[in-house]
C-alpha positions in Angstrom: -112.8 21.7 -92.0 -112.6 20.6 -88.2 -115.0 17.9 -86.3 -116.8 19.8 -83.2 -117.9 17.9 -80.4 -116.6 15.3 -77.6 -112.4 15.2 -77.4 -111.5 11.6 -77.8 -110.8 10.4 -74.4 -109.7 7.0 -75.8 -112.3 5.1 -74.7 -115.2 3.8 -76.8 -118.6 5.4 -75.8 -120.3 2.0 -75.8 -121.3 -0.6 -72.7 -118.8 -2.5 -70.7 -119.7 -5.7 -69.8 -119.9 -4.8 -65.9 -122.6 -2.4 -67.0 -124.2 -5.0 -69.6 -124.0 -7.6 -66.4 -125.6 -5.5 -63.8 -128.0 -4.3 -66.3 -129.0 -7.8 -66.9 -129.2 -8.7 -63.5 -131.5 -5.8 -62.5 -133.8 -6.3 -65.4 -134.0 -10.5 -63.9 -134.9 -9.5 -60.5 -137.7 -6.6 -61.7 -139.0 -9.8 -63.6 -139.1 -12.3 -60.7 -140.9 -9.6 -58.9 -143.6 -9.3 -61.3 -144.0 -12.8 -62.3 -144.5 -13.4 -58.4 -147.0 -10.5 -57.9 -149.2 -12.5 -61.3 -148.5 -15.5 -60.4 -150.2 -14.9 -56.6 -153.1 -13.0 -57.9 -154.0 -15.7 -60.3 -154.0 -18.0 -57.5 -156.1 -15.4 -55.4 -158.8 -15.1 -58.1 -159.1 -18.7 -59.1 -159.5 -19.2 -55.1 -162.1 -16.5 -55.1 -163.9 -18.4 -58.1 -163.7 -21.5 -56.6 -164.8 -20.8 -53.3 -167.9 -18.8 -54.4 -168.8 -20.6 -57.2 -168.9 -23.9 -54.4 -170.7 -21.6 -52.3 -173.6 -20.6 -54.9 -174.0 -24.3 -55.3 -174.2 -25.8 -52.8 -176.8 -23.1 -51.0 -178.6 -23.6 -53.8 -179.0 -27.5 -53.3 -179.2 -27.0 -49.3 -182.0 -24.9 -49.9 -183.9 -27.0 -52.6 -183.2 -30.4 -50.5 -184.0 -28.7 -47.1 -187.5 -27.7 -48.0 -188.3 -30.7 -50.0 -187.8 -32.9 -46.4 -189.9 -30.2 -44.6 -192.6 -30.8 -46.8 -192.5 -34.6 -46.9 -194.9 -37.0 -45.2 -192.3 -39.8 -45.3 -188.7 -41.3 -46.3 -189.3 -44.5 -48.7 -185.7 -45.6 -49.3 -184.7 -49.3 -49.0 -181.2 -50.7 -49.4 -181.0 -53.5 -51.7 -178.4 -56.2 -51.3 -176.9 -55.2 -54.5 -176.7 -51.7 -52.6 -176.7 -51.5 -49.1 -175.1 -47.7 -48.9 -178.1 -46.7 -50.9 -180.4 -44.6 -48.7 -176.7 -43.0 -47.3 -176.1 -41.6 -51.1 -179.4 -40.7 -52.3 -182.6 -39.7 -50.7 -186.3 -40.8 -51.8 -189.0 -38.7 -50.0 -192.9 -39.0 -50.2 -194.2 -35.3 -51.0 -198.4 -35.6 -50.4 -199.1 -32.7 -53.0 -202.4 -33.3 -52.8 -202.6 -34.5 -49.2 -205.0 -37.3 -49.6 -202.6 -39.6 -47.4 -202.5 -42.2 -50.2 -198.7 -42.4 -51.5 -198.9 -41.9 -55.4 -196.0 -42.4 -58.2 -195.9 -39.0 -58.8 -195.8 -37.8 -55.9 -192.5 -39.3 -54.8 -188.8 -36.9 -55.4 -185.4 -38.9 -55.4 -182.1 -36.9 -55.0 -179.4 -38.5 -56.2 -175.6 -38.6 -57.6 -174.5 -39.3 -61.0 -171.2 -39.2 -61.7 -169.6 -36.6 -64.3 -167.8 -37.1 -67.2 -164.2 -36.2 -64.8 -165.0 -38.9 -62.7 -164.5 -37.1 -59.6 -167.7 -34.8 -59.0 -171.1 -35.8 -59.2 -174.2 -33.6 -60.8 -176.9 -33.6 -58.2 -180.3 -34.5 -60.1 -184.1 -33.8 -58.3 -186.1 -36.6 -59.8 -190.2 -36.3 -59.1 -191.9 -39.9 -59.5 -190.0 -43.0 -60.8 -186.5 -42.6 -60.6 -186.1 -45.8 -63.2 -188.3 -44.0 -65.9 -186.5 -41.7 -67.9 -189.7 -39.7 -68.5 -189.8 -38.6 -65.1 -189.4 -35.1 -64.7 -185.0 -34.4 -63.9 -183.5 -31.1 -63.0 -179.7 -30.9 -62.6 -179.4 -29.0 -59.2 -175.9 -28.5 -59.4 -173.3 -29.9 -61.8 -169.4 -30.5 -61.5 -169.3 -29.4 -57.6 -170.4 -32.1 -55.6 -167.7 -34.5 -54.3 -169.5 -36.7 -51.9 -172.6 -36.6 -49.8 -174.2 -38.6 -46.7 -177.9 -38.9 -45.3 -178.1 -40.0 -41.9 -181.7 -40.7 -40.2 -182.8 -40.0 -36.4 -185.4 -40.3 -34.4 -187.0 -37.6 -32.0 -184.7 -38.6 -29.5 -181.9 -37.9 -31.9 -180.6 -41.8 -32.1 -180.1 -42.8 -35.6 -182.3 -45.5 -37.3 -184.1 -46.9 -40.5 -184.8 -44.1 -43.0 -188.9 -45.2 -43.0 -188.9 -44.5 -39.7 -187.1 -41.2 -39.9 -187.8 -38.1 -38.3 -184.9 -36.1 -38.6 -182.8 -36.0 -41.8 -179.0 -35.4 -41.6 -177.7 -34.6 -45.1 -174.0 -33.5 -45.3 -172.3 -32.3 -48.0 -168.7 -32.2 -49.5 -167.8 -29.8 -52.5 -165.1 -28.5 -54.4 -165.7 -26.5 -57.7 -162.2 -27.3 -59.2 -160.5 -30.1 -57.5 -156.7 -29.5 -56.7 -156.7 -25.9 -57.9 -158.2 -23.5 -55.5 -159.9 -23.9 -52.4 -159.7 -27.0 -50.3 -162.8 -29.3 -49.8 -165.7 -27.7 -48.1 -168.4 -29.5 -46.2 -171.8 -28.3 -45.6 -174.2 -29.6 -43.6 -178.2 -29.2 -42.0 -180.4 -31.8 -40.5 -184.0 -31.1 -41.3 -187.6 -32.4 -39.6 -190.4 -34.0 -41.9 -192.6 -31.6 -40.9 -195.5 -33.5 -42.5 -195.1 -37.1 -40.8 -198.2 -38.8 -41.0 
């Protein structure tokens, strides 16, 4: 019986070392390109999510703080010897809800920051009534977002003054949803007038 097929040319029909090395090199180049593309896609997605989260939460805080400032009759923050920066890091307003021109305990609204569990971000709290009373209504307006805030107080002429005499409140907030990932710190600021000052 005779064999049908290719005549034996004296060469083994397997891969040579050169062919194997070229194949491995091509696979390495393709793998590197794929890993780079996936890595860049993940980075872009992270930045987009970080920016979106930051913008949405910052807008919520800014809108609500601005509304409270515009409705307020006065700023009632007094720095203490223990905390001289109290009025720059928190905001206490008198919002005369019943238009009695008499400041009542439940008409006080305080915006303050509380350090989050991660040790880098702050939760923004809106507290109605006495902020030292645990029964006062409290709402978290933003969580794990804010890095820093600053309140400044001005008169009608634009001079920086004590909070109790303020006509205008400037609010500056730095936010970053995830530190050291995605976008860098962003800053949002606004200025609002106490429209009901009296």
